[in-house]
One Martini backbone bead per residue (centre of mass of N, CA, C, O) as a GRO file, in nm:
protein
  473
    1MET     BB    1   9.755  16.375  11.133
    2GLY     BB    2   9.559  16.118  11.106
    3ASN     BB    3   9.381  15.872  11.010
    4ARG     BB    4   9.039  15.901  10.867
    5LEU     BB    5   8.982  15.587  10.801
    6GLN     BB    6   8.855  15.445  11.052
    7PRO     BB    7   8.991  15.471  11.326
    8LEU     BB    8   9.091  15.249  11.579
    9THR     BB    9   9.070  15.169  11.883
   10LYS     BB   10   9.143  14.942  12.114
   11GLU     BB   11   8.853  14.924  12.214
   12GLN     BB   12   8.719  14.872  11.935
   13ILE     BB   13   8.873  14.619  11.865
   14ASN     BB   14   8.766  14.459  12.111
   15ILE     BB   15   8.469  14.478  12.040
   16ILE     BB   16   8.485  14.325  11.772
   17HIS     BB   17   8.619  14.075  11.877
   18ASN     BB   18   8.402  13.997  12.089
   19ALA     BB   19   8.175  13.974  11.885
   20ALA     BB   20   8.299  13.748  11.715
   21MET     BB   21   8.321  13.543  11.950
   22ARG     BB   22   8.018  13.533  12.009
   23ILE     BB   23   7.929  13.435  11.738
   24LEU     BB   24   8.103  13.170  11.741
   25GLY     BB   25   8.004  13.066  12.036
   26GLU     BB   26   7.670  13.112  12.014
   27THR     BB   27   7.591  13.071  11.699
   28GLY     BB   28   7.777  12.996  11.479
   29VAL     BB   29   7.872  12.765  11.206
   30ALA     BB   30   7.781  12.640  10.899
   31PHE     BB   31   7.879  12.306  10.788
   32LYS     BB   32   7.793  12.143  10.468
   33LEU     BB   33   8.012  11.903  10.563
   34PRO     BB   34   8.100  11.617  10.709
   35GLU     BB   35   8.411  11.637  10.685
   36ALA     BB   36   8.430  11.900  10.850
   37ILE     BB   37   8.296  11.806  11.109
   38GLU     BB   38   8.508  11.587  11.173
   39ILE     BB   39   8.743  11.777  11.214
   40PHE     BB   40   8.625  11.926  11.456
   41LYS     BB   41   8.580  11.681  11.637
   42GLU     BB   42   8.882  11.590  11.655
   43HIS     BB   43   8.932  11.898  11.806
   44GLY     BB   44   8.685  11.961  12.020
   45PHE     BB   45   8.434  12.073  11.902
   46LYS     BB   46   8.133  12.211  11.909
   47ILE     BB   47   7.833  12.028  11.813
   48ASP     BB   48   7.524  12.099  11.605
   49GLY     BB   49   7.515  11.919  11.365
   50SER     BB   50   7.627  12.173  11.136
   51THR     BB   51   7.717  12.330  11.391
   52VAL     BB   52   7.984  12.541  11.492
   53PHE     BB   53   8.167  12.602  11.794
   54PHE     BB   54   8.377  12.868  11.921
   55GLU     BB   55   8.651  12.912  12.097
   56GLU     BB   56   8.876  13.146  12.155
   57SER     BB   57   9.120  12.955  12.200
   58GLN     BB   58   9.089  12.802  11.929
   59VAL     BB   59   9.129  13.040  11.740
   60LEU     BB   60   9.404  13.149  11.848
   61LYS     BB   61   9.561  12.891  11.796
   62ALA     BB   62   9.522  12.889  11.489
   63LEU     BB   63   9.639  13.176  11.428
   64GLY     BB   64   9.934  13.102  11.533
   65THR     BB   65   9.995  12.933  11.241
   66VAL     BB   66   9.987  13.185  11.072
   67PRO     BB   67  10.143  13.347  10.839
   68SER     BB   68  10.237  13.686  10.795
   69GLU     BB   69  10.419  13.566  10.562
   70PHE     BB   70  10.440  13.497  10.198
   71THR     BB   71  10.498  13.287   9.912
   72ILE     BB   72  10.440  13.292   9.554
   73MET     BB   73  10.503  13.098   9.296
   74ALA     BB   74  10.655  13.121   8.985
   75ARG     BB   75  10.760  13.018   8.687
   76ASN     BB   76  10.898  13.288   8.726
   77PRO     BB   77  11.096  13.368   8.984
   78ASP     BB   78  11.092  13.689   8.940
   79LYS     BB   79  10.750  13.677   8.993
   80SER     BB   80  10.732  13.632   9.265
   81VAL     BB   81  10.520  13.662   9.561
   82ARG     BB   82  10.473  13.877   9.840
   83LEU     BB   83  10.284  13.849  10.147
   84GLY     BB   84  10.284  14.078  10.378
   85GLY     BB   85  10.346  14.327  10.567
   86ASP     BB   86  10.502  14.526  10.315
   87HIS     BB   87  10.341  14.335  10.118
   88TYR     BB   88  10.192  14.370   9.790
   89ALA     BB   89   9.910  14.290   9.558
   90PHE     BB   90   9.783  14.239   9.220
   91GLY     BB   91   9.483  14.137   9.077
   92PRO     BB   92   9.270  14.038   8.852
   93ALA     BB   93   9.019  13.961   8.710
   94TRP     BB   94   8.729  13.743   8.817
   95ALA     BB   95   8.476  13.533   8.722
   96ALA     BB   96   8.354  13.636   8.443
   97PRO     BB   97   8.076  13.577   8.222
   98PHE     BB   98   8.124  13.864   8.096
   99VAL     BB   99   8.146  14.100   7.823
  100ILE     BB  100   8.241  14.445   7.775
  101ASP     BB  101   8.253  14.647   7.531
  102ALA     BB  102   8.334  14.959   7.412
  103ASP     BB  103   8.013  14.999   7.317
  104GLY     BB  104   7.849  14.828   7.565
  105THR     BB  105   7.839  14.541   7.490
  106ARG     BB  106   7.696  14.239   7.595
  107ARG     BB  107   7.866  13.920   7.646
  108ASN     BB  108   7.983  13.626   7.622
  109ALA     BB  109   8.235  13.458   7.715
  110SER     BB  110   8.562  13.346   7.604
  111LEU     BB  111   8.860  13.201   7.544
  112ALA     BB  112   8.971  13.449   7.395
  113ASP     BB  113   8.940  13.636   7.640
  114GLN     BB  114   9.124  13.488   7.832
  115GLU     BB  115   9.374  13.515   7.649
  116ASN     BB  116   9.376  13.828   7.643
  117MET     BB  117   9.412  13.857   7.946
  118CYS     BB  118   9.686  13.718   7.951
  119ARG     BB  119   9.828  13.928   7.772
  120LEU     BB  120   9.784  14.169   7.962
  121VAL     BB  121   9.921  14.055   8.210
  122GLN     BB  122  10.204  13.991   8.084
  123THR     BB  123  10.229  14.315   7.985
  124SER     BB  124  10.238  14.412   8.274
  125ASP     BB  125  10.365  14.650   8.526
  126HIS     BB  126  10.129  14.601   8.779
  127VAL     BB  127  10.048  14.314   8.764
  128ASP     BB  128  10.104  14.005   8.970
  129PHE     BB  129   9.872  13.823   8.843
  130ALA     BB  130   9.722  13.542   8.742
  131ALA     BB  131   9.422  13.368   8.609
  132GLY     BB  132   9.212  13.090   8.570
  133SER     BB  133   8.971  13.319   8.616
  134MET     BB  134   8.839  13.576   8.416
  135ALA     BB  135   8.702  13.461   8.146
  136VAL     BB  136   8.416  13.269   8.111
  137PRO     BB  137   8.355  13.021   7.896
  138ALA     BB  138   8.053  12.931   7.718
  139GLU     BB  139   8.151  12.685   7.513
  140PHE     BB  140   8.170  12.530   7.786
  141THR     BB  141   8.182  12.354   8.032
  142PRO     BB  142   8.267  12.426   8.344
  143ARG     BB  143   8.493  12.211   8.362
  144GLU     BB  144   8.640  12.275   8.093
  145ALA     BB  145   8.682  12.575   8.139
  146ALA     BB  146   8.873  12.549   8.380
  147THR     BB  147   9.100  12.400   8.236
  148ARG     BB  148   9.150  12.606   8.001
  149MET     BB  149   9.212  12.852   8.175
  150LEU     BB  150   9.456  12.736   8.328
  151HIS     BB  151   9.624  12.665   8.084
  152ALA     BB  152   9.651  12.955   7.981
  153ALA     BB  153   9.788  13.081   8.233
  154ILE     BB  154  10.041  12.893   8.230
  155THR     BB  155  10.134  12.928   7.915
  156MET     BB  156  10.089  13.262   7.876
  157THR     BB  157  10.228  13.274   8.156
  158ASP     BB  158  10.483  13.353   8.441
  159MET     BB  159  10.287  13.367   8.687
  160PRO     BB  160  10.119  13.383   8.945
  161LEU     BB  161   9.826  13.218   9.089
  162ILE     BB  162   9.485  13.225   9.050
  163SER     BB  163   9.248  13.029   9.105
  164ASN     BB  164   9.001  12.863   9.068
  165PRO     BB  165   8.741  12.799   9.215
  166CYS     BB  166   8.634  12.660   9.520
  167ALA     BB  167   8.712  12.327   9.441
  168ARG     BB  168   8.813  12.013   9.429
  169GLU     BB  169   8.880  11.988   9.125
  170ASN     BB  170   9.058  12.247   9.120
  171GLY     BB  171   9.264  12.147   9.328
  172ILE     BB  172   9.360  11.900   9.171
  173GLU     BB  173   9.438  12.039   8.902
  174ILE     BB  174   9.664  12.232   9.004
  175VAL     BB  175   9.841  12.008   9.115
  176GLU     BB  176   9.883  11.851   8.849
  177MET     BB  177  10.000  12.086   8.681
  178ALA     BB  178  10.233  12.163   8.875
  179GLU     BB  179  10.384  11.892   8.845
  180ILE     BB  180  10.455  11.939   8.551
  181VAL     BB  181  10.612  12.209   8.584
  182TRP     BB  182  10.805  12.122   8.853
  183GLY     BB  183  10.844  11.795   8.891
  184LYS     BB  184  10.664  11.807   9.160
  185LYS     BB  185  10.517  11.813   9.436
  186VAL     BB  186  10.372  12.069   9.610
  187THR     BB  187  10.462  11.956   9.898
  188GLU     BB  188  10.784  11.989   9.797
  189LEU     BB  189  10.764  12.280   9.796
  190ALA     BB  190  10.847  12.588   9.939
  191HIS     BB  191  10.583  12.698   9.790
  192PRO     BB  192  10.321  12.817   9.674
  193VAL     BB  193  10.137  12.849   9.340
  194SER     BB  194   9.868  12.950   9.489
  195ILE     BB  195   9.546  13.121   9.509
  196VAL     BB  196   9.230  13.095   9.682
  197SER     BB  197   8.893  13.168   9.676
  198VAL     BB  198   8.711  13.188   9.988
  199ASN     BB  199   8.347  13.179  10.025
  200PRO     BB  200   8.124  13.250  10.221
  201LEU     BB  201   7.778  13.197  10.329
  202SER     BB  202   7.584  13.438  10.389
  203PRO     BB  203   7.511  13.373  10.701
  204LEU     BB  204   7.713  13.156  10.862
  205SER     BB  205   7.837  12.982  10.602
  206TYR     BB  206   7.929  12.671  10.426
  207SER     BB  207   7.961  12.514  10.152
  208ASP     BB  208   8.038  12.209  10.023
  209ASP     BB  209   8.218  12.294   9.778
  210THR     BB  210   8.398  12.490   9.933
  211LEU     BB  211   8.503  12.282  10.142
  212GLU     BB  212   8.632  12.087   9.949
  213GLY     BB  213   8.836  12.294   9.848
  214LEU     BB  214   8.969  12.380  10.111
  215ILE     BB  215   9.078  12.101  10.182
  216GLU     BB  216   9.249  12.054   9.927
  217PHE     BB  217   9.429  12.305   9.937
  218ALA     BB  218   9.535  12.274  10.228
  219ARG     BB  219   9.670  11.989  10.201
  220ASN     BB  220   9.857  12.130   9.953
  221GLY     BB  221   9.957  12.427  10.052
  222GLN     BB  222   9.757  12.640   9.955
  223ALA     BB  223   9.653  12.942   9.933
  224LEU     BB  224   9.410  13.136  10.133
  225LEU     BB  225   9.118  13.341  10.048
  226ILE     BB  226   8.935  13.437  10.327
  227SER     BB  227   8.635  13.591  10.211
  228SER     BB  228   8.375  13.810  10.273
  229MET     BB  229   8.022  13.888  10.154
  230VAL     BB  230   7.848  14.126  10.308
  231LEU     BB  231   7.512  14.243  10.309
  232ALA     BB  232   7.396  14.516  10.427
  233GLY     BB  233   7.058  14.421  10.520
  234ILE     BB  234   7.066  14.101  10.429
  235SER     BB  235   7.341  13.916  10.525
  236GLY     BB  236   7.342  14.157  10.733
  237PRO     BB  237   7.366  14.402  10.913
  238ILE     BB  238   7.290  14.747  10.879
  239SER     BB  239   7.537  14.780  11.028
  240ILE     BB  240   7.870  14.823  10.990
  241ALA     BB  241   7.976  14.698  11.251
  242GLY     BB  242   7.815  14.431  11.227
  243THR     BB  243   7.929  14.344  10.952
  244ALA     BB  244   8.227  14.336  11.040
  245ALA     BB  245   8.194  14.115  11.257
  246LEU     BB  246   8.078  13.897  11.069
  247GLU     BB  247   8.309  13.885  10.868
  248ILE     BB  248   8.537  13.800  11.068
  249ALA     BB  249   8.401  13.543  11.166
  250GLU     BB  250   8.391  13.392  10.894
  251SER     BB  251   8.696  13.399  10.837
  252LEU     BB  252   8.799  13.262  11.101
  253ALA     BB  253   8.658  12.993  11.057
  254GLY     BB  254   8.814  12.910  10.798
  255ILE     BB  255   9.101  12.936  10.913
  256THR     BB  256   9.071  12.727  11.132
  257LEU     BB  257   9.024  12.487  10.948
  258ALA     BB  258   9.289  12.506  10.786
  259GLN     BB  259   9.474  12.462  11.043
  260LEU     BB  260   9.368  12.180  11.114
  261ILE     BB  261   9.464  12.049  10.847
  262ASN     BB  262   9.726  12.276  10.802
  263PRO     BB  263   9.958  12.390  10.971
  264GLY     BB  264  10.067  12.696  10.806
  265VAL     BB  265   9.880  12.766  10.604
  266PRO     BB  266   9.818  13.009  10.399
  267CYS     BB  267   9.637  13.313  10.501
  268VAL     BB  268   9.366  13.532  10.405
  269CYS     BB  269   9.185  13.800  10.507
  270GLY     BB  270   8.847  13.940  10.472
  271GLY     BB  271   8.686  14.126  10.193
  272THR     BB  272   8.359  14.260  10.014
  273SER     BB  273   8.187  14.430  10.170
  274CYS     BB  274   7.852  14.588  10.167
  275ALA     BB  275   7.606  14.752  10.067
  276SER     BB  276   7.275  14.765  10.003
  277ASP     BB  277   7.018  14.773   9.773
  278MET     BB  278   6.706  14.842   9.903
  279ARG     BB  279   6.543  14.841   9.626
  280THR     BB  280   6.675  14.551   9.487
  281GLY     BB  281   6.893  14.359   9.655
  282GLY     BB  282   7.163  14.454   9.583
  283VAL     BB  283   7.459  14.582   9.530
  284SER     BB  284   7.696  14.849   9.682
  285LEU     BB  285   8.013  14.905   9.612
  286GLY     BB  286   8.037  15.239   9.562
  287GLY     BB  287   8.016  15.308   9.849
  288PRO     BB  288   8.134  15.429  10.156
  289GLU     BB  289   8.103  15.160  10.311
  290SER     BB  290   8.339  15.008  10.178
  291LEU     BB  291   8.559  15.187  10.310
  292GLN     BB  292   8.491  15.126  10.603
  293LEU     BB  293   8.532  14.815  10.585
  294THR     BB  294   8.822  14.821  10.500
  295ALA     BB  295   8.949  14.960  10.749
  296ILE     BB  296   8.855  14.752  10.956
  297ALA     BB  297   8.977  14.491  10.838
  298VAL     BB  298   9.276  14.573  10.847
  299GLN     BB  299   9.290  14.621  11.158
  300MET     BB  300   9.205  14.332  11.237
  301ALA     BB  301   9.429  14.180  11.096
  302GLU     BB  302   9.656  14.313  11.255
  303HIS     BB  303   9.562  14.209  11.531
  304TYR     BB  304   9.608  13.894  11.423
  305GLY     BB  305   9.851  13.873  11.208
  306LEU     BB  306   9.717  13.914  10.917
  307PRO     BB  307   9.660  13.898  10.613
  308CYS     BB  308   9.494  14.122  10.369
  309ARG     BB  309   9.175  14.160  10.201
  310TYR     BB  310   9.078  14.420   9.960
  311GLY     BB  311   8.911  14.534   9.706
  312GLY     BB  312   8.934  14.719   9.401
  313ASN     BB  313   8.832  14.782   9.066
  314LEU     BB  314   8.523  14.865   9.154
  315THR     BB  315   8.180  14.836   9.015
  316ASP     BB  316   7.836  14.902   8.920
  317ALA     BB  317   7.900  14.957   8.644
  318TYR     BB  318   7.834  14.889   8.271
  319SER     BB  319   8.055  15.110   8.208
  320VAL     BB  320   8.302  15.329   8.091
  321ASN     BB  321   8.272  15.571   8.334
  322ALA     BB  322   8.247  15.793   8.582
  323GLN     BB  323   8.150  15.589   8.791
  324ALA     BB  324   8.376  15.383   8.750
  325GLY     BB  325   8.606  15.575   8.827
  326ILE     BB  326   8.526  15.657   9.111
  327GLU     BB  327   8.487  15.378   9.243
  328SER     BB  328   8.754  15.240   9.169
  329ALA     BB  329   8.955  15.440   9.294
  330LEU     BB  330   8.853  15.418   9.585
  331LEU     BB  331   8.863  15.093   9.608
  332MET     BB  332   9.179  15.097   9.557
  333ALA     BB  333   9.309  15.303   9.757
  334ALA     BB  334   9.208  15.229  10.042
  335PRO     BB  335   9.363  14.955  10.096
  336ILE     BB  336   9.648  15.061  10.056
  337ILE     BB  337   9.640  15.291  10.266
  338SER     BB  338   9.549  15.086  10.500
  339GLY     BB  339   9.726  14.790  10.441
  340ALA     BB  340   9.678  14.594  10.234
  341HIS     BB  341   9.793  14.289  10.052
  342PHE     BB  342   9.534  14.198   9.875
  343ILE     BB  343   9.415  14.284   9.539
  344HIS     BB  344   9.146  14.198   9.412
  345GLN     BB  345   9.017  14.294   9.125
  346SER     BB  346   9.207  14.535   8.979
  347CYS     BB  347   9.124  14.450   8.663
  348GLY     BB  348   8.809  14.489   8.462
  349ILE     BB  349   8.557  14.551   8.630
  350LEU     BB  350   8.201  14.506   8.594
  351GLY     BB  351   7.898  14.482   8.742
  352ALA     BB  352   7.963  14.354   9.013
  353TYR     BB  353   8.148  14.099   8.869
  354ALA     BB  354   7.990  14.017   8.590
  355ALA     BB  355   8.221  14.179   8.426
  356VAL     BB  356   8.449  14.229   8.155
  357SER     BB  357   8.709  14.474   8.053
  358LEU     BB  358   8.968  14.558   7.856
  359GLU     BB  359   8.959  14.864   7.884
  360LYS     BB  360   8.946  14.869   8.195
  361PHE     BB  361   9.205  14.727   8.251
  362VAL     BB  362   9.402  14.958   8.146
  363ILE     BB  363   9.291  15.174   8.330
  364ASP     BB  364   9.333  15.033   8.603
  365GLU     BB  365   9.635  14.992   8.566
  366GLU     BB  366   9.702  15.292   8.595
  367VAL     BB  367   9.605  15.313   8.883
  368CYS     BB  368   9.803  15.112   9.001
  369GLY     BB  369  10.056  15.271   8.923
  370MET     BB  370   9.992  15.525   9.085
  371ILE     BB  371   9.978  15.390   9.362
  372LYS     BB  372  10.259  15.270   9.368
  373ARG     BB  373  10.397  15.543   9.347
  374ALA     BB  374  10.267  15.688   9.597
  375VAL     BB  375  10.378  15.452   9.816
  376ALA     BB  376  10.654  15.487   9.749
  377PRO     BB  377  10.942  15.549   9.877
  378LEU     BB  378  11.112  15.824   9.936
  379GLU     BB  379  11.386  16.020   9.872
  380ILE     BB  380  11.515  16.170  10.179
  381THR     BB  381  11.774  16.390  10.116
  382ASP     BB  382  12.013  16.607  10.056
  383THR     BB  383  12.045  16.519   9.761
  384SER     BB  384  11.740  16.526   9.670
  385ILE     BB  385  11.698  16.826   9.741
  386ASN     BB  386  11.922  17.026   9.663
  387THR     BB  387  12.016  17.332   9.761
  388ASP     BB  388  12.219  17.408   9.543
  389LEU     BB  389  12.020  17.423   9.313
  390ILE     BB  390  11.829  17.632   9.438
  391LYS     BB  391  12.050  17.851   9.457
  392ARG     BB  392  12.129  17.861   9.154
  393VAL     BB  393  11.850  17.949   9.049
  394GLY     BB  394  11.669  18.099   9.225
  395PRO     BB  395  11.489  18.361   9.190
  396CYS     BB  396  11.301  18.336   8.894
  397GLY     BB  397  11.386  18.080   8.782
  398SER     BB  398  11.489  17.773   8.599
  399TYR     BB  399  11.473  17.410   8.585
  400LEU     BB  400  11.461  17.316   8.285
  401ILE     BB  401  11.790  17.381   8.215
  402GLN     BB  402  11.889  17.175   8.403
  403PRO     BB  403  12.079  16.891   8.432
  404GLU     BB  404  11.900  16.742   8.642
  405THR     BB  405  11.649  16.747   8.462
  406ALA     BB  406  11.761  16.607   8.208
  407ALA     BB  407  11.839  16.332   8.354
  408LYS     BB  408  11.504  16.291   8.462
  409CYS     BB  409  11.262  16.365   8.260
  410ARG     BB  410  11.182  16.046   8.176
  411THR     BB  411  11.160  15.924   8.505
  412ALA     BB  412  11.034  16.096   8.746
  413PHE     BB  413  10.748  16.040   8.632
  414PHE     BB  414  10.453  15.926   8.560
  415PRO     BB  415  10.366  15.724   8.272
  416ALA     BB  416  10.110  15.808   8.096
  417ASN     BB  417   9.882  15.644   7.865
  418LEU     BB  418   9.562  15.762   7.913
  419THR     BB  419   9.589  16.000   8.055
  420CYS     BB  420   9.516  16.348   8.002
  421ARG     BB  421   9.776  16.575   7.925
  422GLY     BB  422   9.801  16.926   7.885
  423THR     BB  423   9.670  17.058   7.621
  424TYR     BB  424   9.400  17.121   7.437
  425ASP     BB  425   9.516  17.016   7.168
  426ASP     BB  426   9.595  16.742   7.283
  427TRP     BB  427   9.313  16.658   7.371
  428ALA     BB  428   9.177  16.681   7.088
  429ALA     BB  429   9.372  16.466   6.953
  430LYS     BB  430   9.253  16.258   7.190
  431ASN     BB  431   8.937  16.227   7.140
  432ARG     BB  432   8.827  16.431   7.342
  433GLY     BB  433   8.855  16.237   7.607
  434ASP     BB  434   8.831  15.938   7.493
  435MET     BB  435   8.930  15.681   7.679
  436VAL     BB  436   8.805  15.432   7.545
  437ALA     BB  437   8.941  15.469   7.272
  438ARG     BB  438   9.229  15.461   7.378
  439ALA     BB  439   9.203  15.185   7.513
  440ALA     BB  440   9.141  15.020   7.259
  441GLU     BB  441   9.412  15.083   7.122
  442TYR     BB  442   9.590  14.969   7.354
  443VAL     BB  443   9.491  14.682   7.351
  444LYS     BB  444   9.579  14.619   7.065
  445LYS     BB  445   9.880  14.677   7.112
  446ARG     BB  446   9.926  14.468   7.340
  447ILE     BB  447   9.840  14.212   7.192
  448GLU     BB  448  10.046  14.250   6.954
  449SER     BB  449  10.307  14.258   7.165
  450TYR     BB  450  10.287  13.981   7.247
  451ASN     BB  451  10.495  13.743   7.426
  452LYS     BB  452  10.564  13.437   7.483
  453PRO     BB  453  10.671  13.275   7.732
  454GLU     BB  454  10.885  13.069   7.840
  455ILE     BB  455  10.872  12.706   7.778
  456ASP     BB  456  10.899  12.395   7.817
  457PRO     BB  457  10.819  12.178   7.572
  458ASP     BB  458  10.753  11.933   7.754
  459VAL     BB  459  10.556  12.078   7.939
  460GLU     BB  460  10.356  12.172   7.724
  461ARG     BB  461  10.291  11.894   7.612
  462ASP     BB  462  10.178  11.781   7.885
  463LEU     BB  463   9.955  11.990   7.919
  464ASN     BB  464   9.807  11.931   7.659
  465ALA     BB  465   9.758  11.629   7.721
  466TYR     BB  466   9.588  11.672   7.972
  467VAL     BB  467   9.352  11.808   7.825
  468GLU     BB  468   9.297  11.602   7.598
  469LYS     BB  469   9.237  11.357   7.779
  470LYS     BB  470   8.975  11.482   7.910
  471TYR     BB  471   8.819  11.599   7.611
  472ASN     BB  472   8.926  11.388   7.350
  473ASN     BB  473   8.803  11.078   7.383
   0.00000   0.00000   0.00000
């Protein structure tokens, strides 16, 4: 029996592709930055004011220069990440202005929260990226907050980076800081050192600040996560198929621009599109429509030979509750099972991107670990099956006392930290199933156990001076 999550036939893939090409060729995409319009003009694209029209041949030529796999370098080379093909990775919560504490209280995020998120990321066995923007501190101006968040991510972790939001100043800043860390210009490095989230403004437009960022990051060879968030029924058609076609059209338009700027710059397509809450006009991340859109996007990316982004431990809930668990687990498992390569927002998000929770981070992290274990290839050999052992134990015997069991009993199965298994008495002893209380204790333990990764003292001194020069003159 095949995959049941919206498997597309070749005919259906062609239908969605042809619809996307008609959207790009007949409706076009508005690029609200003259610099971007000039780039398209230089390459012979049809322009009407700020609207660019794409011929199918132009799109396919651009897609032909996108690498199907690429590496993002970490400060610690052992933690560099490869995306595409059989390689996938998890990123943490990103760009949340609020924090929701264990008791459900919502408050403005602070730099201390960003730093604690860095500690959790660095001590994680399952998250693959740090981010320059996890909890956005309210005590600084947006510009200073961006600098200080990126500084924290670089100095407090040694992992590959998800950049601050896509804006020219953020593109310049990560290039300047990377030059301090690596001692050479990013364009001279073998791989990008960051990936930036580039979000179209649905329907069918790109804002000027996003385009300025896209141009800056692309020129410097940094990876681009060009993903759309279409709200079916509000910023896109109310049909899921129509929303999927609009989403892929918006992503392909941005990828085309990136390849015109710098052919071969790594790009990831996809999105986080979802149904709208037609009662309030808000998002409905947790519905089954998100899973349908995930499956379609991954198959379309495969059709184009592109790495794909979708999903995350996402929820509409504003506390760590049953709704958050149901929605997050579904939205996390679906993209991995479908074959997505980059799972943004994998740990810590509440309230449809609006808030981060440290307790939910560690709960989500356990889900990430379970999924990684579930999809890891099993050893299926005569040795691993071991029919000799099965014969030795025989009918009605016990495997518990066998030496093979003793040799692997501590490593064979997933080591759950927070999910409660075992007897009723064990459950009662662990706060009677209060996972949030256990998570709060675990967060405290993780933060206390954090050890700052090694960094060259001269590099750290220069990074500190970079920040101080900007904001303490």
